[in-house]
ZAZANU-439691 format. One record per residue: residue in one letter; y, z, x of N, C-alpha, C, O in turn. Coordinates in steps of 0.2 Angstrom, whole numbers, plus 5000, padded with zeros to 4 digits. Atoms other than C-alpha are relative to their C-alpha. Layout:
N
AYZXYZXYZXYZX ...
***
This chain:
57
X500550054997469149424571499449994996499149944995 X500650015004467749464559500149954994499749914992 X499850045006468749374545499949925003499749884999 X500050074998468849214556499249985001499149925000 X500750014999466949224560499749984993499349934992 X500350025007466549234541500349944997499949904994 X499750065002467749094537499749945003499549894999 X500350054996466948984550499349994997499049934996 X500650005003465249024543499949974993499549934992 X500050035007465648984525500249935001499949894997 X499950075000466448824530499449965003499349905000 X500650034997464948774541499450004995499149944994 X500749995004463548834529500149964994499549944991 X500050025007464148774512499949925000499749894995 X500250075000463948594518499349985002499049935000 X500750014998462248614525499550024994498950004994 X500549975005461448704510499749944995499149944994 X500350055004461348544499499549955004499149925001 X500550044996460548454514499450035001498849995001 X500649964999459248584516499649994994499049984994 X500450015006458748564498499949934997499749924992 X500050075001458948374498500349994993500049954989 X499650015006460248374484500649975001500949975007 X499350034999461848274481500550065000500550104996 X499549954999463348384487500549994994501149964996 X499550005005464248394470500550065001500350115004 X499549955000465848494468499850064997499950125000 X500249935003465148624457499450035004499550095004 X500549974996463648654468500350035006500150085008 X499649984994464748664483500450064999500450115003 X499649955002465848784474499650074999499750125001 X500549955001464348894469499850035006499750095008 X500249984993463748894487500550045003500350095007 X499549974996465348944494500150074997500250125000 X499949935003465549094481499450045002499550105003 X500649964997463749154486500150025007500050085008 X499949984993464149144504500650055001500550105005 X499449954999465849234502499750074997499950125000 X500249935002464949374492499550035005499650095006 X500449974994463649394506500450025006500350075009 X499549974994465049404519500350064998500450105003 X499649945002465949534509499550065000499750125002 X500549954999464349634508499950025008499850085009 X500149994993464149614527500650045003500550085007 X499449974998465949664530500050084998500250125002 X500149935002465649824520499550045004499750105005 X500549974995464149864530500350025007500250075009 X499749994993465149844546500550065000500650105004 X499549955000466549954540499750074999499950125002 X500449935001465350094534499750025007499850085009 X500449984993464350094551500650015005500450065009 X499549994995465950084561500450074998500550115003 X499849945002466650234551499650065002499850115004 X500449954998465150334554500050015007499950075010 X500049994992465150304573500650035002500650075006 X499449974998466950354574500050074998500450115001 X500049935002466650514564499650045005499550105004 
***
């Protein structure tokens, strides 16, 4: 379920970032934004896994 939420956030947010900064949505810029968002989502997933493991222990 978390993977689907992350995927939907990446899909939705990578289109809005160029609009926020008022730039043209070029392919390279969109690719960089997606990679940044994926990295942030992986950090968030790691935090969730660690916190869940601590609670279960």
